[in-house]
N, C-alpha and C positions, 0 to 999 in steps of 0.2 A: 203316308202309308194308309192304305184302305183298311178300314176297321169294320168287319162284318159283325152283325148282331142278329138276334132273334126278332121276328115280328112280334107285335103286341099279343097276338093269339098264340104265339109260341110254336106254330106248326111250319114255319118257313124260315130260311136264313135270308137276311136282308144284307145286300152289299150296297152301301150308300155311295154309289158312283156319282149321283147327281151333284152332291156337294163339291166334289173334286173335279168333275169333268164338265158338267153342264153350266154351272155358274160362270166359270171363266169364259166359256164359249159364248154365252149370251152377252157377257160384258164386252168381249172382243168384237162381237157382231155389232153391238151398239156403237162402239168407238169407230169401227170401220164405216158404219153408216154415217156417222157424224163427219168423218173425213171426206167421204165421197158418196153423198146420198143418191146421186143419179145412178152411178154404176151399181152400188149395192142394192138400191131399190129395184132396178131392172132385173138384177140377178135373183132377188127374192121373188119377184112376180113370176119370172120364168120358171123358177124351181117349183113354186106353188102350182102353177099350171101343169107342169109335168108330173108332180106328185098326185094331183087330182086325176089326171088321165091314167096314171098307173093304178091308182085305187079302183077306178072304174073297170079297167081291164082285168084286174085280179078277181073281181067279184062278179063279172058278167060272164054268163055261160056262152054268149054268142061271140066272144072275142077269141080268135085263134091263139094258140100258144106262141107262135112267132111274134105276134103283135104284143103280147105280154112281155116278151123278152126285149123287144124294141123299146117299149115304154119304160121298162126297168133300166135299160142302158141310158136312156135319155135323162131319167131322174138322177141316176148316178153321176152323169156328166154335169148336170146343172148344180148338183150338190158339191162336186169337186171344184167347180168354178167359183161357187160362193165361198167355200172354205179357203180357196186360194187367196181371197181378199183378207184373210185373218192372219195374225202373226204366227210364225212357225211354231212357237212353243205351245200354242193352243191347238194346233192341227194334229199333233201326234198322239198316239196312244200312250198311256202311262207306262213307264219303264221301271221295272222292279229289279233291284239287285238280287243276287242269289239268296242272301239272308232274308230280305223282305219277302221274296216269293215263298220261301219255306215257312216264314212266320204266318203269312196269309193262308197258306195251305193248311197249316196246323190249326189255325183259328177256325177255318171252314170245317175241317174234319171234326173238331171238338163240338162245334155248334150242331152239325148234322147228326152226330152220334147222340147228342142230348135229345134231339127230336125223336130219333129212332127208339131210344130207350124209354122215353116218355110214352110213346105209342104202345110199346110192348107191355108197359106197366098198367095201361088202361085196359080193363076187360071189355 
């Protein structure tokens, strides 16, 4: 279950997805690389190249919108190819039962209202 909390400053709600989503993804990527370093290495290099080109296209005023779209599609494609090398359980978004979703929504609402009330109390 995702357990949201307040940031140290108390002015934002933190949703710690990294602990539940990113750690297993990095672990699975490392294992996939160990099993087939040539394929995974080439996919990582290809994806890095496409991400850098997309980054340039997004921040350059001289790049036309159609080219930004092409670069975004290329980055999406290489990301999907890379993720395709990982086990299926790491690839999917977290799935919450109805009760877990209600619990998460309740916690988020409680934390957000705490921030809102704290701001109103501060002159």
